[in-house]
N, C-alpha and C positions, 0 to 999 in steps of 0.2 A: 329763590324760585321766582322767575319772571312772571309777571301778571299781564295778560292781554287786556285790551280795553273792555271787552265784553265778558270777561271771566268773573269779575266781582269777588274774587277771592275763593270761589268755589273749589278750585283744584287744590289749594292749600288747606282749605277746611276738610276736604276729603282725605288728603294725606295725613292730617293731624288725627282724624278719627281712625284711620287704618293703622297708624302707628300706635295709637292707644290700644287697639285690639291686639296688635302684634305683641305689644309689651306685656299684656296680661295673659296671652295664650302661647304663642309660638317662640318668640325670642325675647324673653323678659328684659334683660338689661340693654341689649342692643336697640330694641324698639324705643326704650326710654331715652337713650343717649341721642338717637337720631331726632326724636321728637323735641328734645331739649335744644338741640342745635337749630332746628327749624324755628323754635320759639325765640331763641336769642338772635336769629338773623332777621327778625321782622323789623320793619322800619315804620316811621310815621305814615308812609304811603301805603302800608299794608291795609287792604280792605277790612272793614269792620267784621264782616262775616268770618274771614280767616282768623282774625284776632280772637274772636269769640270762641271758635272751635279749638284754637290752640290753647287758650286758657282752660277750657273745659277738659281737654285731653291731659294737660299737665296736672291739673287738680285731681282728676280721676286717677291718674297713674300714681300720684303721691299717696292718695287715700288707699288705693289698692295695696301698695307696698306696705304702708303702715299697718293696715288691717291684717295683712298676711303675717307680718313679723309679730305684732303685738298679740293677736288672738292665738296664733299657734303657740307662742311662748307661754301665754297664760294657760291654755288648755294643757300643755305638757307639764307645767309647774303644778297645777291643781290636781291633775289626774295621775301623775306618775308616768314615767317613761315606758314601763312594761305592762301597763294595764290595758286590757282589751277594750274597756270603756273609753279610754283615752283615744284609741285608734278609731273607734266608731264615732266619737265626738268630732275628731279631726276630719274624718271623711264627710260627716254631715255638714260641718262648717264649710268645708271646701266646696261641696256641691251646691249648697244654698247661697252663701255669700258671694262666692266667685261667679256663680251663674248669673246673679243679679248684676254684677259689675260688667259681665260680658253683654247682657241684654241692654244695659245702659249704653254701652259702646255701640251696639248695633243700632239703637235708636238715634244716637248722635250721628252715626254714619248715614242713616236714612235721611235725616234732616240736612246734613251737608250735601248729599246728592241732590236734594230738592232745592238747595240754595237758601236754606232757612237756618236761623240761629237755633242753638239748643243749649239749655242749662241742665246739667245733671241734677236730679232731685237729691236733696240732702248733702251731697258731696261737691256740688258744682259751685262755681264762683260767678256771681252776676256779671254779665257782659259789660254793663255800664259802670261797674265798680272798679276804679283804677287803683285802689289802695293796695291790693295784694301783690300784683306782679309789675305794676308800672309806676 
């Protein structure tokens, strides 16, 4: 994605947050694949704002996927497949945990629109920490 001189990475940061939200709401796998392609296409000239939001969106997406698989499996294994309690627990988990992940994505999008960095609480990767992805 080309960057204009006065863009400072804002458009790429916005795209990263929109793709994170798309990944956890509308188009789960497709959103992540496109987000991953954007992340892999970044260069040393990619503005710091865009790199920060790309890292947050990748980290958030990985956490969201891991939570979805791990906790759903755990709830099903502990509660039994046919139990009404299991269904209620799954619904409560989905609405509480998944809603928090969506709210984090919306906060990240708001910060990207404002041209400011954002680190997801608990699941985010510090923007100045190069050890995880770079």
